[in-house]
NULUM-909369 format. One line per field, with one value per residue (C-alpha): residue in one letter; residue number from 1; x, y negated, z negated. Coordinates in steps of 0.2 Angstrom, whole numbers. Each point is the difference from the previous one (the first is absolute). Layout:
N
res <- c(A,...) $
n <- c(NUM,...) $
X <- c(X,...) $
Y <- c(Y,...) $
Z <- c(Z,...) $
This chain:
145
res <- c(M,N,L,N,D,I,V,S,A,F,M,N,I,R,G,E,R,E,K,L,A,A,T,F,K,S,T,D,E,A,L,K,A,Q,Q,V,V,L,E,Q,E,M,L,K,L,C,A,E,Q,G,A,D,S,I,R,T,Q,S,G,T,I,S,R,K,V,K,S,R,F,H,V,T,D,W,N,N,F,Y,E,F,V,I,E,Q,K,A,P,Q,L,L,Q,K,R,V,H,E,T,N,F,E,E,F,M,V,G,R,E,K,D,G,L,P,P,G,I,N,V,A,R,E,Y,T,V,T,V,Y,K,P,S,S,R,D,A,V,I,T,A,P,N,Y,E,L,L,T,Q) $
n <- c(1,2,3,4,5,6,7,8,9,10,11,12,13,14,15,16,17,18,19,20,21,22,23,24,25,26,27,28,29,30,31,32,33,34,35,36,37,38,39,40,41,42,43,44,45,46,47,48,49,50,51,52,53,54,55,56,57,58,59,60,61,62,63,64,65,66,67,68,69,70,71,72,73,74,75,76,77,78,79,80,81,82,83,84,85,86,87,88,89,90,91,92,93,94,95,96,97,98,99,100,101,102,103,104,105,106,107,108,109,110,111,112,113,114,115,116,117,118,119,120,121,122,123,124,125,126,127,128,129,130,131,132,133,134,135,136,137,138,139,140,141,142,143,144,145) $
X <- c(174,-16,-16,-7,11,-1,-19,1,13,-14,-15,13,4,-17,-7,13,-4,-19,4,10,-12,-15,14,1,-19,-4,13,-4,-18,1,12,-11,-15,11,4,-19,-2,13,-6,-17,6,12,-17,-8,12,2,-17,-1,13,-8,19,2,17,11,20,4,20,-2,-10,-11,-20,-10,-19,-5,-17,1,-15,-4,-12,-12,-9,-16,-8,14,-11,-6,19,6,-13,6,18,-4,-12,14,14,9,9,11,-13,5,15,12,2,-8,-8,11,-13,-14,13,6,-17,-2,14,-7,-3,7,18,3,-6,18,-5,-8,9,10,1,16,-1,14,-2,13,-2,-3,2,-15,6,-18,4,-1,-16,-3,5,16,16,2,12,14,11,6,17,4,18,-5,0,16,6) $
Y <- c(55,3,4,-17,-8,12,-1,-19,-1,13,-11,-17,11,5,-19,-7,16,-6,-18,5,11,-12,-13,11,4,-17,-2,17,-6,-15,9,14,-14,-9,17,5,-17,5,19,-7,-12,13,11,-14,-1,19,-1,-14,7,18,6,14,-5,-18,-3,-15,-7,3,16,11,0,18,0,16,5,5,14,1,12,0,14,-7,18,10,15,1,-2,12,13,-4,2,18,4,-6,7,-16,-5,-9,-15,-4,-5,10,-5,6,-14,2,-8,13,13,-3,1,18,7,-5,17,11,-3,18,5,-10,-13,5,8,-14,-11,-5,-15,-12,-7,-15,-11,-17,-16,-13,-17,-8,-22,-2,-5,-16,8,7,-9,-14,6,-12,-6,12,13,5,4,14,11,-4,9) $
Z <- c(-210,-11,8,-2,11,13,-3,3,16,8,-4,4,17,5,-3,13,11,-1,4,13,7,0,12,10,3,3,13,7,0,10,12,2,5,13,6,3,9,12,2,6,11,10,-2,9,14,0,6,11,10,-1,-6,-13,2,1,3,-7,-4,-19,1,6,-3,-2,-1,-7,-7,-18,-5,-19,-7,-16,-8,-3,-7,-9,-1,17,6,-11,8,18,-5,-7,14,12,-8,-1,-13,8,1,-18,-7,-11,-14,-20,-9,-16,-13,5,2,-18,-5,10,-10,-15,-10,14,-5,-5,21,4,17,14,14,11,-12,-10,-14,-4,-18,-6,-14,2,-12,-1,-10,-5,-6,-19,-7,-9,-17,8,2,16,12,1,14,14,-5,15,-4,-8,16,2,-15) $
C-alpha cells in the first residue's frame, strides 16, 4: 500500500463523514427545534398549575431554575477572587495556547509545580491544490488489508 493510496482513502472517508455529519446536523436541528416548542409548552403548563413537577404516564416533568453567571469585568473579578480567597469560583483548567506561549523561553526551567504535559503526534491531511492530482473513487478496502 503506497502513501498516495492511504491519503486518498483518508480523504474519501473524511468526505463521506462530512456528508453524514451535515445530514445528521440538519435532522438534529429540526428535532431540537421541535423539542424547544414542547419544552416551552411544558414550562407554560407548569407555570399555569404552579407546579415544579408534574407526573404523567409517559414521564415526569421537572421545572427548575438554572442560573448562568457571566463576568463583565475580569480585572475586578480576579481582585475579588483573590481578596475572598475563593479560587473555587474559577474553572480548573489551563488555557493551552496561552500556557504554551508562557513557556516559550522558559523550557530550561521545566514545568511549574502541579503541571504535567501530555504530547502526541497528530496528522492533518489537506485537500490537494489545483495543481495536484485529483482524488479518484473511494478505496475503502485499504482498511481491511
